[in-house]
Backbone bond lengths (Angstrom), bond angles and torsions (degrees), N, CA, C in turn:
res aa  C-N    CA-C-N  psi(-1)  N-CA   C-N-CA  omega(-1)  CA-C   N-CA-C  phi
1 X - - - 1.461 - - 1.513 108.71 -
2 X 1.316 117.64 113.80 1.449 121.66 -174.07 1.526 112.93 -70.87
3 X 1.312 116.79 -37.92 1.472 119.63 -175.13 1.524 113.69 -99.44
4 X 1.334 116.51 -23.87 1.463 120.46 -172.41 1.521 111.18 -111.52
5 X 1.325 115.83 139.52 1.467 121.26 176.34 1.525 108.34 -133.34
6 X 1.326 116.52 129.54 1.462 122.34 175.69 1.531 107.65 -109.41
7 X 1.315 117.23 126.46 1.452 121.76 -175.77 1.540 111.08 -74.73
8 X 1.336 116.16 136.29 1.460 120.71 172.32 1.527 110.23 -69.95
9 X 1.333 115.59 -39.79 1.453 122.13 176.61 1.524 108.84 -125.60
10 X 1.310 118.31 93.20 1.468 120.72 -171.99 1.521 112.74 -64.56
11 X 1.338 117.61 134.16 1.466 120.48 170.97 1.508 110.48 -73.96
12 X 1.322 116.83 166.66 1.462 120.83 -179.30 1.511 112.05 -124.99
13 X 1.323 115.58 155.31 1.455 121.90 177.60 1.517 107.43 -89.41
14 X 1.337 117.95 109.82 1.451 120.58 -172.49 1.522 114.51 -88.50
15 X 1.344 116.91 -21.99 1.460 119.05 178.01 1.512 109.03 -156.42
16 X 1.338 115.56 152.54 1.470 120.09 -178.83 1.520 108.62 -157.27
17 X 1.339 115.21 152.38 1.477 120.79 179.69 1.524 109.54 -150.73
18 X 1.314 115.88 149.41 1.458 121.88 178.39 1.528 110.10 -130.67
19 X 1.313 114.78 141.43 1.470 122.77 -178.36 1.516 108.96 -125.52
20 X 1.323 116.77 143.25 1.462 120.00 178.68 1.523 111.81 -143.07
21 X 1.327 114.29 -172.39 1.477 120.66 177.99 1.532 107.61 -123.62
22 X 1.324 115.73 -173.20 1.459 121.35 -176.90 1.517 112.15 -57.18
23 X 1.331 117.20 -41.30 1.456 121.54 -179.28 1.529 111.25 -59.86
24 X 1.324 116.42 -42.28 1.462 120.69 -178.95 1.539 110.97 -71.09
25 X 1.322 116.17 -33.66 1.469 119.65 -179.60 1.515 112.02 -66.92
26 X 1.324 117.29 -22.27 1.449 122.23 -178.14 1.530 112.66 -89.26
27 X 1.340 116.31 -2.70 1.459 121.01 178.27 1.515 112.61 -89.15
28 X 1.336 118.23 -179.85 1.459 121.80 -176.76 1.528 114.88 -67.25
29 X 1.348 117.43 -16.22 1.469 120.72 179.25 1.520 111.58 -105.37
30 X 1.319 117.19 18.47 1.458 122.08 -173.59 1.525 113.51 -56.46
31 X 1.337 117.70 -32.31 1.457 120.83 -177.32 1.533 113.11 -81.54
32 X 1.321 116.81 -4.27 1.463 120.29 -175.58 1.525 112.90 -89.63
33 X 1.327 118.08 -6.50 1.466 120.20 -176.66 1.531 111.37 -85.76
34 X 1.327 114.24 144.84 1.476 120.03 176.32 1.516 111.44 -77.51
35 X 1.334 117.20 -27.49 1.466 121.09 178.53 1.513 108.97 -152.54
36 X 1.329 115.82 140.39 1.459 122.47 175.54 1.537 108.77 -119.67
37 X 1.328 115.95 131.66 1.460 122.43 176.80 1.513 109.58 -101.47
38 X 1.300 117.92 115.06 1.473 120.79 178.13 1.524 111.58 -74.76
39 X 1.333 117.34 -26.17 1.440 122.61 -179.51 1.526 110.32 -93.37
40 X 1.352 119.39 117.75 1.469 120.16 -179.40 1.519 113.70 -63.65
41 X 1.345 116.68 -19.58 1.457 120.24 176.85 1.534 111.94 -84.76
42 X 1.332 118.52 -9.77 1.469 123.14 -175.87 1.532 109.91 52.90
43 X 1.334 117.57 38.38 1.458 125.01 -179.81 1.530 112.34 63.76
44 X 1.328 118.41 17.69 1.458 122.36 173.14 1.528 109.24 -98.48
45 X 1.340 117.01 -178.93 1.474 117.95 -177.74 1.528 112.23 -106.26
46 X 1.319 117.96 12.26 1.468 121.50 171.76 1.513 108.89 -154.57
47 X 1.327 117.20 159.63 1.456 120.86 178.78 1.543 110.88 -65.41
48 X 1.324 115.73 -37.99 1.472 119.01 -179.86 1.516 111.61 -63.90
49 X 1.326 117.39 -42.86 1.473 120.16 176.86 1.529 110.30 -65.93
50 X 1.322 115.05 -33.93 1.456 118.56 176.67 1.521 112.52 -63.93
51 X 1.330 116.72 -38.82 1.461 120.12 178.41 1.510 110.85 -64.08
52 X 1.339 117.03 -38.48 1.464 120.14 177.13 1.527 110.60 -62.02
53 X 1.306 117.81 -39.42 1.468 121.05 177.69 1.519 110.08 -65.51
54 X 1.324 116.37 -35.42 1.459 120.42 179.43 1.526 110.67 -62.74
55 X 1.334 117.10 -41.24 1.477 120.10 178.48 1.535 110.12 -65.76
56 X 1.315 115.95 -41.80 1.467 119.81 179.67 1.523 109.33 -61.64
57 X 1.327 117.47 -41.00 1.465 120.41 177.77 1.528 111.15 -59.85
58 X 1.348 116.43 -42.82 1.449 119.97 -178.43 1.526 111.18 -60.48
59 X 1.323 116.66 -43.77 1.453 119.86 179.93 1.514 111.44 -66.21
60 X 1.320 116.69 -44.18 1.474 120.40 -177.69 1.537 110.16 -62.99
61 X 1.310 117.64 -42.81 1.459 120.05 179.78 1.534 110.73 -67.42
62 X 1.341 117.03 -38.47 1.452 120.20 177.65 1.525 111.35 -63.22
63 X 1.335 116.84 -42.95 1.466 120.82 178.78 1.533 110.62 -62.91
64 X 1.348 115.83 -44.11 1.447 119.97 -178.10 1.532 111.34 -64.89
65 X 1.327 117.77 -43.00 1.462 121.02 -178.86 1.520 111.46 -65.20
66 X 1.345 116.74 -32.31 1.454 120.02 -179.88 1.511 114.27 -92.97
67 X 1.341 116.44 6.32 1.455 120.77 -176.18 1.533 110.88 53.10
68 X 1.338 114.80 46.04 1.461 121.77 -176.90 1.516 110.37 -112.81
69 X 1.337 114.69 157.37 1.469 121.75 174.19 1.515 108.68 -115.96
70 X 1.322 115.83 161.13 1.467 120.31 175.71 1.511 112.53 -50.87
71 X 1.315 114.27 -43.13 1.466 120.89 -175.76 1.524 112.81 -67.20
72 X 1.349 117.51 -13.78 1.463 121.03 177.71 1.532 112.00 -78.27
73 X 1.338 116.77 -18.58 1.455 120.82 -173.80 1.518 110.40 -92.90
74 X 1.336 116.90 126.32 1.467 122.01 -177.54 1.520 112.85 -88.39
75 X 1.335 118.29 -30.02 1.451 121.22 -179.76 1.513 108.75 -157.01
76 X 1.325 115.73 147.40 1.459 121.99 178.54 1.526 108.52 -125.84
77 X 1.336 116.67 126.05 1.453 123.27 173.98 1.523 108.33 -103.46
78 X 1.332 117.10 124.42 1.455 118.51 -178.13 1.512 112.86 -151.70
79 X 1.330 114.13 155.07 1.459 120.01 177.08 1.524 109.77 -168.89
80 X 1.331 115.56 175.15 1.475 121.11 -178.97 1.511 108.21 -157.45
81 X 1.331 117.64 -164.40 1.471 121.82 -176.79 1.532 113.12 -95.91
82 X 1.313 117.70 -11.84 1.458 119.58 -173.84 1.528 111.44 -77.25
83 X 1.333 116.34 156.34 1.455 120.68 178.53 1.522 110.60 -54.61
84 X 1.334 115.57 135.49 1.455 123.34 -179.91 1.537 112.75 59.80
85 X 1.317 117.48 19.28 1.475 122.45 -179.59 1.513 112.20 50.88
86 X 1.347 115.10 42.69 1.464 119.30 -175.46 1.527 112.17 -71.07
87 X 1.333 118.41 -24.79 1.440 119.20 175.72 1.519 111.78 -57.67
88 X 1.328 115.34 -41.99 1.460 120.36 178.06 1.520 111.51 -75.22
89 X 1.325 116.37 -48.32 1.449 120.35 -175.64 1.524 112.71 -56.09
90 X 1.314 116.84 -47.59 1.456 120.82 179.77 1.521 111.77 -75.65
91 X 1.332 115.96 -24.36 1.464 118.85 -179.42 1.510 113.06 -75.09
92 X 1.357 117.95 -32.91 1.466 120.36 -174.72 1.539 112.28 -106.76
93 X 1.322 118.53 4.06 1.467 118.75 -172.13 1.531 112.76 -64.62
94 X 1.314 118.33 -19.40 1.465 120.08 178.47 1.519 112.78 -83.04
95 X 1.339 116.88 -13.35 1.461 120.17 -179.99 1.514 109.68 -83.41
96 X 1.325 115.07 141.99 1.460 121.44 175.73 1.526 108.84 -93.67
97 X 1.335 115.84 63.03 1.458 121.78 -177.01 1.534 109.42 -127.06
98 X 1.324 119.38 129.94 1.484 120.21 174.50 1.527 110.42 -55.31
99 X 1.322 116.11 136.71 1.466 121.16 -168.37 1.526 111.89 -127.80
100 X 1.326 115.58 134.32 1.448 122.68 171.43 1.522 107.48 -124.07
101 X 1.347 117.06 113.07 1.455 121.59 -179.90 1.510 110.85 -79.65
102 X 1.330 116.69 139.47 1.459 122.23 -179.53 1.525 109.10 -132.02
103 X 1.324 116.05 157.11 1.461 120.39 174.75 1.523 110.17 -139.21
104 X 1.294 115.78 117.24 1.464 121.17 174.61 1.508 111.39 -135.31
105 X 1.367 115.55 19.68 1.464 121.05 -173.76 1.538 108.04 54.10
106 X 1.318 117.52 -131.31 1.471 119.26 -175.76 1.538 113.65 -74.09
107 X 1.348 117.08 -3.46 1.465 120.17 175.71 1.525 111.06 -92.75
108 X 1.329 118.24 6.91 1.465 121.17 -171.89 1.513 113.34 -59.43
109 X 1.322 120.13 -38.94 1.457 119.69 -179.34 1.515 111.65 -65.54
110 X 1.318 118.06 -39.92 1.476 119.98 176.88 1.512 110.04 -64.58
111 X 1.323 117.49 -41.40 1.465 121.73 178.69 1.533 110.21 -63.13
112 X 1.323 116.54 -46.75 1.451 120.07 -179.95 1.516 111.88 -64.11
113 X 1.334 117.49 -40.02 1.446 121.89 -179.17 1.518 111.29 -64.81
114 X 1.347 116.57 -43.06 1.472 118.31 -178.89 1.517 111.67 -69.93
115 X 1.346 117.52 -35.57 1.459 120.65 176.98 1.539 111.82 -68.13
116 X 1.323 115.86 -42.68 1.470 119.56 177.21 1.519 110.71 -61.95
117 X 1.326 116.59 -39.75 1.463 121.43 179.36 1.520 111.46 -66.81
118 X 1.347 115.51 -43.91 1.466 119.20 -179.74 1.531 110.67 -64.62
119 X 1.316 118.45 -40.91 1.474 121.94 179.49 1.524 111.11 -62.35
120 X 1.318 116.81 -44.86 1.467 119.64 -177.84 1.519 111.57 -71.50
121 X 1.339 117.15 -40.31 1.479 120.59 -178.85 1.527 110.16 -66.36
122 X 1.330 117.37 -33.40 1.462 121.33 -178.65 1.524 112.76 -84.17
123 X 1.319 117.24 -6.70 1.456 120.40 178.75 1.512 114.94 86.95
124 X 1.331 117.41 8.28 1.472 120.94 177.82 1.519 111.90 -75.08
125 X 1.326 116.32 -21.33 1.461 121.14 179.56 1.534 107.81 -149.25
126 X 1.311 115.91 146.93 1.464 119.74 173.99 1.517 110.29 -84.44
127 X 1.358 116.18 -41.17 1.458 120.57 176.52 1.527 107.85 -135.13
128 X 1.319 115.70 131.52 1.476 121.82 -179.22 1.513 108.96 -129.96
129 X 1.320 116.14 141.53 1.462 123.33 -177.26 1.520 110.50 -112.30
130 X 1.329 116.51 143.06 1.476 122.64 171.02 1.526 106.92 -122.29
131 X 1.326 116.69 134.08 1.467 121.10 -178.73 1.525 109.57 -143.23
132 X 1.307 116.78 146.18 1.465 120.86 174.34 1.535 109.39 -159.51
133 X 1.317 114.94 167.29 1.470 119.82 -179.38 1.529 109.73 -160.08
134 X 1.326 114.61 169.71 1.469 121.29 169.88 1.526 107.45 -150.91
135 X 1.309 116.69 164.75 1.449 122.19 -179.00 1.530 107.34 -145.21
136 X 1.323 115.16 128.29 1.475 119.07 -176.16 1.524 111.60 -55.10
137 X 1.304 116.89 -48.34 1.476 120.38 -173.18 1.519 112.15 -69.62
138 X 1.325 117.35 -42.85 1.458 119.85 -178.11 1.528 110.51 -68.87
139 X 1.331 117.21 -37.18 1.465 120.65 -179.77 1.532 111.87 -70.59
140 X 1.323 116.54 -42.35 1.455 119.93 -177.49 1.525 110.76 -60.98
141 X 1.307 117.96 -44.99 1.466 118.67 -175.72 1.525 111.71 -79.67
142 X 1.309 118.87 -13.67 1.479 119.20 173.83 1.526 110.59 -86.21
143 X 1.331 117.42 -44.01 1.460 120.08 -171.48 1.532 114.65 -96.73
144 X 1.334 117.46 -21.51 1.445 117.44 -174.18 1.522 111.85 -128.94
145 X 1.326 118.14 -90.40 1.441 121.46 -174.42 1.525 110.37 -132.86
146 X 1.333 118.01 156.23 1.479 119.40 170.11 1.532 108.83 -58.83
147 X 1.310 116.34 145.90 1.471 120.23 -176.82 1.515 112.88 -59.12
148 X 1.340 117.47 -35.28 1.452 120.49 -177.70 1.528 112.77 -79.84
149 X 1.340 116.71 -0.62 1.478 120.13 176.13 1.522 110.63 -67.46
150 X 1.321 115.15 -37.36 1.466 119.72 178.21 1.505 116.01 70.82
151 X 1.322 117.15 30.49 1.463 121.04 179.32 1.524 111.75 -66.14
152 X 1.333 115.73 146.29 1.462 120.12 -179.85 1.527 109.95 -80.85
153 X 1.339 116.77 129.88 1.443 121.62 -178.95 1.532 110.29 -84.50
154 X 1.354 117.46 132.70 1.475 119.67 -179.95 1.529 110.29 -74.55
155 X 1.347 117.47 165.49 1.463 121.01 -177.21 1.525 113.21 -60.93
156 X 1.326 119.25 -25.85 1.465 121.70 -178.75 1.527 112.73 -79.66
157 X 1.319 118.06 -10.56 1.461 119.89 -176.09 1.523 111.17 -73.24
158 X 1.329 115.17 156.79 1.454 121.82 179.47 1.537 109.57 -121.91
159 X 1.332 114.81 159.36 1.463 121.17 -176.65 1.531 109.42 -96.90
160 X 1.325 116.66 116.81 1.462 119.92 179.85 1.505 110.10 -67.57
161 X 1.316 116.33 122.68 1.466 121.80 -178.75 1.518 112.47 -68.72
162 X 1.313 116.96 136.09 1.478 121.85 169.40 1.523 105.35 -92.15
163 X 1.300 115.44 86.55 1.461 120.79 -171.30 1.502 109.97 -160.97
164 X 1.305 115.05 169.46 1.453 120.51 178.28 1.520 111.28 -161.31
165 X 1.313 115.68 168.31 1.440 120.33 177.85 1.499 111.21 -152.06
166 X 1.329 115.91 151.59 1.463 121.95 177.16 1.509 108.46 -140.45
167 X 1.330 116.09 145.48 1.467 121.37 178.30 1.516 108.70 -145.88
168 X 1.318 115.02 158.14 1.467 122.39 179.41 1.507 109.11 -124.92
169 X 1.347 116.07 131.10 1.465 123.17 -178.57 1.517 108.67 -112.32
170 X 1.327 115.81 142.69 1.457 121.47 178.10 1.519 109.98 -141.67
171 X 1.328 116.79 143.46 1.469 120.34 175.81 1.510 110.62 -63.42
172 X 1.332 118.05 -22.29 1.457 122.26 -179.85 1.532 110.86 -103.33
173 X 1.318 114.43 19.00 1.475 119.10 -176.20 1.516 113.17 -75.02
174 X 1.330 113.93 174.23 1.464 121.79 178.37 1.505 108.98 -112.67
175 X 1.342 116.26 -174.47 1.455 120.68 177.36 1.529 109.44 -58.15
176 X 1.356 115.72 140.16 1.451 131.32 4.83 1.555 112.18 -74.46
177 X 1.334 115.04 137.92 1.454 121.36 177.14 1.525 110.30 -95.98
178 X 1.328 115.91 144.76 1.464 121.17 174.36 1.528 105.87 -96.26
179 X 1.324 116.41 104.17 1.464 121.15 -174.26 1.530 111.96 -81.78
180 X 1.332 117.54 -26.48 1.452 120.33 -179.08 1.504 111.18 176.63
181 X 1.328 115.81 -179.64 1.469 120.26 -178.33 1.522 110.92 -156.68
182 X 1.321 116.11 160.86 1.455 123.64 171.29 1.513 108.92 -126.49
183 X 1.327 116.27 126.41 1.456 122.00 175.62 1.513 108.13 -84.76
184 X 1.330 116.97 126.06 1.450 121.26 -175.81 1.508 114.53 -79.18
185 X 1.314 115.28 165.20 1.467 123.69 172.56 1.523 108.78 -109.32
186 X 1.314 117.14 152.51 1.459 121.37 177.81 1.525 109.23 -69.24
187 X 1.319 114.80 131.19 1.458 121.66 175.75 1.523 109.00 -120.20
188 X 1.319 116.80 141.32 1.467 120.71 -179.38 1.526 108.48 -147.48
189 X 1.325 116.21 106.27 1.475 120.41 -179.54 1.516 111.49 -102.45
190 X 1.341 117.77 17.13 1.452 120.96 169.69 1.502 115.46 91.60
191 X 1.347 119.72 13.71 1.454 121.29 176.77 1.528 109.38 -72.41
192 X 1.338 116.72 132.86 1.454 121.37 -179.71 1.535 113.45 -117.17
193 X 1.323 116.89 -7.61 1.470 122.33 -174.54 1.542 110.00 -81.30
194 X 1.339 116.48 109.87 1.464 121.23 -179.63 1.524 112.09 -68.55
195 X 1.327 117.29 -8.98 1.454 121.37 176.43 1.534 111.91 -100.77
196 X 1.329 116.81 16.78 1.470 120.21 178.52 1.532 108.22 -138.63
197 X 1.334 115.32 65.07 1.450 121.11 -178.08 1.518 112.43 -66.69
198 X 1.349 116.64 -31.93 1.466 120.03 -178.98 1.515 112.43 -60.19
199 X 1.339 116.99 -43.88 1.440 121.47 179.66 1.531 111.64 -65.94
200 X 1.334 116.09 -36.68 1.450 119.79 179.97 1.528 112.45 -69.30
201 X 1.346 117.83 -34.88 1.451 121.44 -172.03 1.520 114.26 -93.53
202 X 1.323 119.42 -20.70 1.461 121.40 -176.28 1.532 113.02 -56.96
203 X 1.330 120.19 -43.25 1.469 119.28 178.09 1.524 113.55 -60.43
204 X 1.327 117.66 -36.87 1.450 120.98 178.43 1.531 110.08 -67.41
205 X 1.332 117.06 -39.85 1.465 119.99 178.75 1.523 110.99 -61.13
206 X 1.337 116.37 -46.93 1.453 118.78 179.56 1.509 113.09 -66.32
207 X 1.313 117.60 -38.77 1.471 121.70 176.90 1.515 111.15 -55.48
208 X 1.338 116.97 -47.53 1.459 120.89 -177.11 1.517 111.66 -73.89
209 X 1.319 117.96 -43.05 1.479 120.39 179.81 1.530 110.42 -63.26
210 X 1.328 116.81 -43.98 1.467 119.28 -179.21 1.522 110.65 -66.21
211 X 1.342 117.32 -36.47 1.465 120.92 177.50 1.520 110.36 -63.10
212 X 1.339 116.60 -45.33 1.455 120.21 178.22 1.525 111.33 -59.60
213 X 1.324 116.89 -47.29 1.476 120.50 -178.76 1.534 111.04 -63.29
214 X 1.317 116.53 -42.14 1.474 119.29 -179.96 1.533 111.23 -68.85
215 X 1.325 116.80 -40.83 1.467 120.05 -177.11 1.542 111.70 -68.46
216 X 1.320 116.87 -34.64 1.457 120.82 -174.82 1.534 113.22 -96.93
217 X 1.328 116.82 -13.72 1.446 120.08 -176.48 1.513 113.47 75.17
218 X 1.306 117.26 14.53 1.460 121.36 -179.16 1.518 110.76 -92.50
219 X 1.330 115.97 164.54 1.453 122.13 176.88 1.509 108.75 -123.17
220 X 1.326 117.88 166.28 1.474 119.75 177.55 1.514 112.85 -56.69
221 X 1.336 117.84 -29.22 1.457 121.15 -178.94 1.520 113.30 -66.46
222 X 1.322 117.24 -15.10 1.470 121.23 178.67 1.518 112.42 -78.45
223 X 1.328 117.03 -3.91 1.450 121.65 -174.76 1.517 110.57 -122.80
224 X 1.324 115.62 140.84 1.442 120.60 171.39 1.502 111.62 -69.71
225 X 1.339 114.96 -28.59 1.452 120.28 -177.40 1.530 110.13 -156.75
226 X 1.323 116.59 134.21 1.457 122.42 166.49 1.530 105.79 -107.39
227 X 1.312 115.35 106.09 1.470 122.72 -167.97 1.514 110.25 -104.53
228 X 1.330 116.29 115.29 1.453 120.58 174.76 1.525 110.04 -102.29
229 X 1.316 115.04 168.56 1.462 119.64 177.88 1.522 110.18 -169.71
230 X 1.343 121.90 124.39 1.454 120.38 3.76 1.542 108.07 -128.09
231 X 1.300 115.15 95.65 1.455 120.27 -176.29 1.520 112.46 -80.04
232 X 1.320 117.91 -27.72 1.444 119.84 -176.44 1.512 111.91 67.68
233 X 1.323 116.27 -169.18 1.467 121.37 -178.02 1.529 112.34 -60.40
234 X 1.337 116.68 -47.90 1.463 121.49 -173.60 1.526 110.29 -66.51
235 X 1.338 116.46 -52.77 1.452 119.62 -177.54 1.516 113.87 -66.36
236 X 1.338 117.32 -34.20 1.459 120.22 178.77 1.533 111.00 -63.10
237 X 1.306 115.21 -43.08 1.465 119.03 178.52 1.533 111.15 -63.60
238 X 1.342 116.23 -42.56 1.466 120.32 -179.91 1.513 110.96 -65.96
239 X 1.335 118.33 -38.94 1.453 121.43 179.50 1.519 110.13 -59.29
240 X 1.327 117.25 -49.21 1.447 120.67 -178.47 1.521 111.62 -63.27
241 X 1.330 116.85 -35.45 1.463 120.81 177.89 1.532 111.16 -67.88
242 X 1.351 116.65 -39.44 1.450 120.27 177.51 1.524 110.68 -63.78
243 X 1.338 116.47 -39.63 1.450 119.62 178.51 1.524 111.78 -66.76
244 X 1.321 116.74 -39.92 1.465 120.30 -178.13 1.513 111.26 -67.52
245 X 1.323 118.74 -26.07 1.474 120.88 176.38 1.526 110.29 -64.20
246 X 1.336 116.21 -23.21 1.469 121.00 178.55 1.527 110.86 -107.57
247 X 1.343 115.50 19.03 1.475 122.62 176.90 1.526 112.39 61.53
248 X 1.305 117.12 35.37 1.457 122.58 174.83 1.523 107.75 -113.19
249 X 1.333 117.43 125.33 1.452 121.40 -178.65 1.517 111.15 -97.83
250 X 1.323 116.34 109.61 1.453 122.10 -178.10 1.531 112.67 -103.23
251 X 1.316 117.24 -21.89 1.469 120.36 -166.56 1.531 113.18 -55.78
252 X 1.320 117.96 -36.46 1.478 119.73 -174.03 1.533 111.89 -73.84
253 X 1.340 117.90 -24.60 1.474 119.42 -178.03 1.530 112.23 -114.26
254 X 1.321 117.28 -6.98 1.457 119.02 -176.34 1.529 111.54 -81.93
255 X 1.334 116.19 133.63 1.466 123.29 172.55 1.516 106.52 -137.54
256 X 1.325 116.65 149.32 1.454 120.79 -178.82 1.529 110.61 -124.06
257 X 1.329 115.17 133.96 1.472 119.47 -179.72 1.529 111.91 -57.08
258 X 1.328 115.48 -35.73 1.453 119.93 -179.16 1.509 114.33 -67.60
259 X 1.360 115.38 -17.95 1.460 120.11 176.90 1.532 112.25 -96.93
260 X 1.322 116.12 -6.31 1.467 120.78 -174.96 1.521 113.90 -102.19
261 X 1.311 118.24 -30.65 1.449 121.10 -168.81 1.504 114.63 -70.48
262 X 1.350 116.52 -37.02 1.464 121.29 -177.37 1.526 111.72 -117.83
263 X 1.318 115.71 165.52 1.459 121.82 175.86 1.520 109.03 -95.36
264 X 1.323 117.35 118.97 1.455 120.85 179.43 1.529 111.43 -67.35
265 X 1.331 115.86 -26.51 1.467 118.93 -178.51 1.534 111.89 -79.53
266 X 1.325 117.16 -35.44 1.478 120.74 -172.24 1.531 114.94 -109.50
267 X 1.331 117.40 -9.28 1.456 120.20 -178.42 1.518 109.49 -128.22
268 X 1.318 116.57 136.82 1.469 122.67 -176.24 1.515 109.14 -85.12
269 X 1.335 115.49 80.26 1.459 119.57 -177.86 1.529 111.36 -115.59
270 X 1.313 117.42 9.48 1.451 123.16 177.60 1.528 111.20 55.64
271 X 1.353 119.23 -108.54 1.465 121.81 -173.93 1.525 113.27 -88.55
272 X 1.343 117.63 3.24 1.461 120.39 177.14 1.508 112.90 123.62
273 X 1.322 115.48 -162.65 1.454 122.56 -178.12 1.506 111.42 -97.15
274 X 1.324 115.85 160.19 1.457 121.95 174.12 1.518 108.71 -151.37
275 X 1.333 116.02 -172.97 1.465 120.57 178.33 1.516 112.24 97.62
276 X 1.328 117.30 149.11 1.467 121.53 178.32 1.513 112.06 -51.06
277 X 1.315 116.86 -38.69 1.444 121.36 -175.21 1.508 114.20 -70.62
278 X 1.345 117.49 -20.89 1.468 120.03 -179.13 1.525 110.64 -65.08
279 X 1.319 117.70 -59.78 1.464 120.29 -178.13 1.512 111.07 -66.28
280 X 1.348 118.09 -33.81 1.461 120.61 178.78 1.519 111.40 -64.45
281 X 1.334 116.73 -45.28 1.457 121.12 -178.48 1.538 111.62 -69.11
282 X 1.322 116.73 -41.57 1.468 119.77 178.57 1.522 109.65 -64.76
283 X 1.325 117.94 -43.54 1.453 121.20 179.60 1.523 111.09 -62.92
284 X 1.339 116.44 -51.82 1.470 120.45 -174.14 1.514 113.24 -76.04
285 X 1.313 117.80 -28.60 1.450 120.59 -176.33 1.515 115.04 -95.14
286 X 1.335 116.96 -27.96 1.452 119.74 -173.14 1.527 114.29 -120.72
287 X 1.343 117.24 -44.05 1.445 120.86 -172.95 1.534 112.93 -79.69
288 X 1.336 117.26 -52.64 1.462 119.88 -176.06 1.544 113.26 -59.35
289 X 1.352 118.52 -40.25 1.467 116.35 176.24 1.528 113.71 -61.09
290 X 1.303 117.43 -33.07 1.465 120.92 -178.80 1.517 112.24 -78.39
291 X 1.337 116.31 -26.97 1.468 117.34 171.69 1.525 109.43 -72.27
292 X 1.319 117.44 -41.89 1.465 120.04 179.84 1.527 111.87 -59.44
293 X 1.323 116.05 -39.66 1.466 119.99 -177.50 1.530 112.12 -76.41
294 X 1.326 117.55 -15.40 1.456 120.66 -176.45 1.507 114.26 93.47
295 X 1.324 116.54 -2.63 1.467 119.70 177.74 1.525 110.44 -61.82
296 X 1.328 116.72 -36.86 1.452 122.91 173.03 1.533 107.82 -113.69
297 X 1.334 116.31 131.23 1.467 121.26 -177.54 1.529 111.32 -90.40
298 X 1.320 116.54 -51.27 1.456 122.46 -177.85 1.523 110.07 -136.83
299 X 1.336 115.42 129.72 1.467 122.05 178.33 1.519 108.83 -130.73
300 X 1.303 117.52 131.86 1.469 121.73 170.62 1.514 107.57 -101.21
301 X 1.328 115.25 110.93 1.469 122.33 -176.77 1.518 108.27 -97.50
302 X 1.333 117.27 110.96 1.463 122.41 -176.40 1.526 108.83 -122.13
303 X 1.319 116.35 81.97 1.466 120.36 177.45 1.526 110.23 -71.09
304 X 1.328 115.91 149.26 1.472 120.89 -176.35 1.519 110.44 -124.98
305 X 1.333 115.47 149.39 1.459 119.50 -178.93 1.526 111.90 -139.38
306 X 1.332 116.83 137.91 1.463 122.59 173.31 1.527 107.54 -93.66
307 X 1.335 116.46 111.55 1.460 121.87 -173.96 1.512 110.77 -86.01
308 X 1.332 115.99 54.82 1.453 121.17 -172.64 1.530 111.56 -93.03
309 X 1.294 113.85 153.89 1.466 121.75 171.03 1.522 107.59 -116.75
310 X 1.326 119.66 127.08 1.465 119.39 179.54 1.529 112.32 -59.53
311 X 1.329 116.87 -32.07 1.479 120.66 179.07 1.511 110.44 -65.43
312 X 1.338 116.96 -51.11 1.459 119.94 -178.66 1.524 111.63 -69.31
313 X 1.340 116.61 -33.61 1.448 120.16 178.90 1.522 110.81 -63.33
314 X 1.336 115.78 -38.30 1.461 120.07 177.34 1.520 112.18 -70.99
315 X 1.337 116.75 -17.35 1.454 121.40 174.81 1.526 112.48 -89.27
316 X 1.323 116.48 4.22 1.456 121.24 177.02 1.520 115.06 94.03
317 X 1.336 116.72 5.76 1.463 119.25 178.79 1.526 111.47 -68.82
318 X 1.327 115.81 154.25 1.454 121.34 177.00 1.533 109.42 -81.96
319 X 1.338 115.76 175.74 1.458 122.28 -174.38 1.526 110.08 -110.11
320 X 1.343 118.34 102.11 1.469 119.92 175.29 1.514 110.21 -74.50
321 X 1.317 117.21 147.45 1.449 121.68 -176.01 1.534 111.44 -133.33
322 X 1.329 115.05 162.71 1.447 121.94 -176.74 1.524 108.92 -144.02
323 X 1.326 115.86 152.53 1.458 121.14 172.77 1.519 108.29 -144.31
324 X 1.331 117.15 136.41 1.444 122.73 173.69 1.514 108.57 -119.24
325 X 1.318 116.94 140.88 1.466 121.24 -176.78 1.538 110.41 -115.31
326 X 1.342 115.23 138.99 1.459 122.26 177.08 1.526 108.66 -128.70
327 X 1.340 115.87 128.29 1.449 121.50 178.92 1.528 108.72 -90.47
328 X 1.316 116.43 115.11 1.470 123.61 179.03 1.517 110.03 -108.65
329 X 1.327 117.00 138.22 1.456 119.24 -175.59 1.526 110.95 -143.15
330 X 1.328 115.05 150.62 1.460 120.62 174.00 1.523 111.05 -73.36
331 X 1.314 116.62 -23.62 1.472 120.94 -175.76 1.524 110.25 -107.62
332 X 1.325 113.84 149.24 1.463 121.47 -178.75 1.514 111.47 -71.63
333 X 1.300 117.23 -32.27 1.461 120.36 -179.41 1.515 111.59 -161.58
């Protein structure tokens, strides 16, 4: 199987933490966060510096919850949405931990999780960390408009989460176990609208999910949840339609992080949430605890990312997308 790997001895996620801001605390998952920042600057003097502090908070809380020290971590995989992944670089520079920077846009947590799992299962590391974040203000002014421009957001737009998550994987870990993963391929169906990430990413989500199902011989019924992130309302609908064209029924088990983080009735988020921090926070704050407790038996986590450049997008280029899938389970085998 070129894209999919199933572990003979699955590693486990030994600790996890999620961080959010005031907006996230007001949503339906508000009680699932380990820390909430009421100040969008995180007591820094810019939004970008604030995002770096957010990532640092996620790692510190994850270490504390797992009774871990910096010296226990052999490698850290991290990334974010900012140019050159500076949110991560500046956020972790005080840690004495070997670092590998990654970029998968909003799929970064799935990418980091599968890399951390592969490293530990192969014996390259005893404990590996994955961390990522996003910030509404820093993302908006990098990818779209300056905040003081006051442009009207179309109905297809999503709200970039000011949130982050960190987790630690070990070959000697406990539930949740990482049973396997599928590395996605870039998909590009010609979407150019930077305010419609769901439409751009849905084909990549279906490509990876269908590859995982075909490679493993499993069906959607084998999972309590097939969790994407962050397709939002538009992309979630398109994903299910793409699956139904191939006679695969996803609707009953499909859930999207972008549809879970905020309240559509009480918060003006249009098509839902987005950003690296959305799927990271939902995974680390809501999903992993429920897998550990046994409330969820099997979850296929397929985070999605729009690999866009604002420069090329302004030149009329389309938006290529990617999705990576990780099979998480309460049971070792």
